[in-house]
C-alpha positions as CSV (number, residue, x, y, z in Angstrom):
1,X,26.8,-30.0,-24.9
2,X,29.5,-28.4,-27.4
3,X,31.9,-26.1,-26.2
4,X,30.1,-23.4,-27.9
5,X,26.7,-23.9,-26.4
6,X,28.4,-24.2,-22.7
7,X,30.3,-20.9,-23.4
8,X,26.8,-19.4,-24.5
9,X,25.2,-20.9,-21.4
10,X,27.7,-19.1,-19.0
11,X,27.2,-15.8,-20.4
12,X,26.4,-12.6,-18.3
13,X,23.3,-12.5,-20.1
14,X,22.4,-16.1,-19.6
15,X,23.1,-15.8,-15.6
16,X,20.9,-12.5,-15.7
17,X,17.9,-14.5,-17.2
18,X,18.5,-17.3,-14.6
19,X,18.9,-15.2,-11.9
20,X,15.6,-13.3,-13.3
21,X,13.4,-16.7,-13.3
22,X,14.8,-17.4,-9.8
23,X,13.2,-14.4,-8.6
24,X,10.0,-14.6,-10.3
25,X,9.4,-17.9,-8.5
26,X,9.2,-15.9,-5.1
27,X,5.6,-16.0,-4.2
28,X,3.4,-12.9,-4.8
29,X,1.1,-13.3,-1.9
30,X,4.4,-12.5,0.5
31,X,4.7,-9.3,-1.2
32,X,1.3,-8.8,-1.0
33,X,1.3,-9.2,2.8
34,X,4.6,-7.2,3.3
35,X,2.9,-4.4,1.1
36,X,-0.4,-4.7,3.5
37,X,1.7,-4.8,6.6
38,X,4.0,-1.7,5.8
39,X,1.3,0.7,4.4
40,X,-1.1,-0.4,7.3
41,X,1.6,0.5,9.9
42,X,2.1,4.0,8.5
43,X,-1.2,4.9,8.6
44,X,-2.3,3.1,11.9
45,X,0.0,5.0,13.7
46,X,-1.0,8.3,12.0
47,X,-4.8,7.7,12.9
48,X,-3.9,6.2,16.4
49,X,-1.6,9.5,17.0
50,X,-4.6,11.6,16.2
51,X,-6.8,9.7,18.4
52,X,-4.1,10.6,21.7
53,X,-4.8,14.0,21.5
54,X,-7.8,15.0,20.1
55,X,-8.1,18.9,20.5
56,X,-4.4,19.1,18.9
57,X,-5.4,17.1,16.0
58,X,-8.1,19.8,15.6
59,X,-6.1,22.2,15.7
60,X,-3.9,20.7,13.1
61,X,-6.5,20.5,11.1
62,X,-7.8,24.2,11.3
63,X,-4.2,26.0,11.7
64,X,-2.2,24.0,9.6
65,X,-3.5,21.3,7.1
66,X,-6.3,23.6,6.1
67,X,-8.1,21.0,3.9
68,X,-10.3,22.5,1.5
69,X,-14.0,22.3,1.7
70,X,-14.4,20.9,5.0
71,X,-14.5,22.2,8.8
72,X,-11.6,21.2,10.6
73,X,-13.4,18.9,12.9
74,X,-15.4,16.7,10.1
75,X,-11.9,16.7,8.1
76,X,-10.1,15.2,11.6
77,X,-13.0,12.9,12.1
78,X,-12.7,11.4,8.3
79,X,-9.1,11.4,8.4
80,X,-9.0,9.2,11.6
81,X,-11.7,7.1,10.8
82,X,-10.1,5.9,7.6
83,X,-6.6,5.7,8.6
84,X,-7.6,3.3,11.5
85,X,-10.3,1.8,9.7
86,X,-8.9,0.6,6.6
87,X,-5.5,0.1,8.0
88,X,-7.2,-2.6,10.2
89,X,-9.2,-3.9,7.1
90,X,-5.7,-3.9,5.4
91,X,-4.0,-6.0,8.4
92,X,-6.5,-8.4,7.8
93,X,-6.5,-8.5,4.1
94,X,-10.3,-8.0,4.3
95,X,-11.8,-5.7,1.6
96,X,-8.4,-5.1,0.6
97,X,-9.0,-3.4,-2.7
98,X,-12.0,-1.2,-1.1
99,X,-9.6,-0.1,1.8
100,X,-7.4,1.0,-0.3
101,X,-9.2,3.4,-2.0
102,X,-10.2,6.2,1.2
103,X,-6.4,5.9,1.5
104,X,-5.6,7.1,-1.7
105,X,-7.8,9.8,-1.8
106,X,-6.6,11.1,1.5
107,X,-3.2,10.9,-0.1
108,X,-4.1,13.0,-2.8
109,X,-5.7,15.6,-0.8
110,X,-2.4,15.2,1.4
111,X,-0.3,15.8,-2.0
112,X,-2.3,18.4,-3.3
113,X,-3.3,20.5,-0.7
114,X,-1.2,19.9,2.5
115,X,2.3,18.7,1.8
116,X,3.1,19.1,-1.9
117,X,6.8,18.8,-1.2
118,X,6.3,15.4,0.4
119,X,5.8,13.7,-3.0
120,X,8.8,11.1,-3.0
121,X,7.0,9.6,0.5
122,X,3.6,9.8,-1.4
123,X,4.8,8.2,-4.2
124,X,6.0,5.2,-2.2
125,X,2.8,5.0,-0.3
126,X,0.7,5.6,-3.4
127,X,2.6,2.8,-5.5
128,X,1.8,0.2,-2.6
129,X,-1.6,1.3,-2.4
130,X,-2.2,0.8,-6.2
131,X,-0.4,-2.2,-6.5
132,X,-2.8,-3.5,-3.4
133,X,-5.7,-2.2,-5.4
134,X,-4.9,-4.0,-8.9
135,X,-3.6,-7.2,-7.3
136,X,-5.6,-7.5,-4.0
137,X,-4.7,-8.7,-0.7
138,X,-3.1,-12.1,-1.8
139,X,-3.3,-15.5,-0.5
140,X,-2.8,-14.6,2.8
141,X,-5.5,-12.6,3.3
142,X,-9.6,-13.1,4.8
143,X,-10.4,-12.0,1.0
144,X,-8.8,-15.2,-0.2
145,X,-10.1,-17.3,2.6
146,X,-13.4,-16.2,2.2
147,X,-13.1,-16.4,-1.6
148,X,-13.7,-12.8,-2.5
149,X,-10.8,-12.8,-4.5
150,X,-9.8,-14.9,-7.7
151,X,-7.2,-18.1,-7.7
152,X,-3.7,-16.6,-7.8
153,X,-2.5,-15.5,-11.4
154,X,0.8,-16.9,-11.9
155,X,2.0,-14.4,-14.4
156,X,1.3,-11.4,-12.6
């Protein structure tokens, strides 16, 4: 190797490219597992909190949340069901893509009608959910174990 090629190999740009290549080898399935657990944790806690004090939950839906179109009792029941049910599916990695859809719809309703100022949290949660919707549950999921997901694409 000549002196110029050795010098070129140690430029900041080449070191950055080497580092980026190393990072690309990090398994996508680990990220998918962590994203599933993280987002499920947020919504599962919310659903369980609603169940702890159902009367307070319905009152919140009636007085504070004021979801349009739906009566408070129905909106509270739907929200709790989706939060607990879809979070449970995400933890297992079962029907991962489908489980993200009700939560994404709920998130849109909350953002538009209930807490429009909480866009930074909603953006984070929505991004994670969109990632899972588009990439699936990953290797460490029941979707993968049962063959519901295509083989892992190395280029993702």
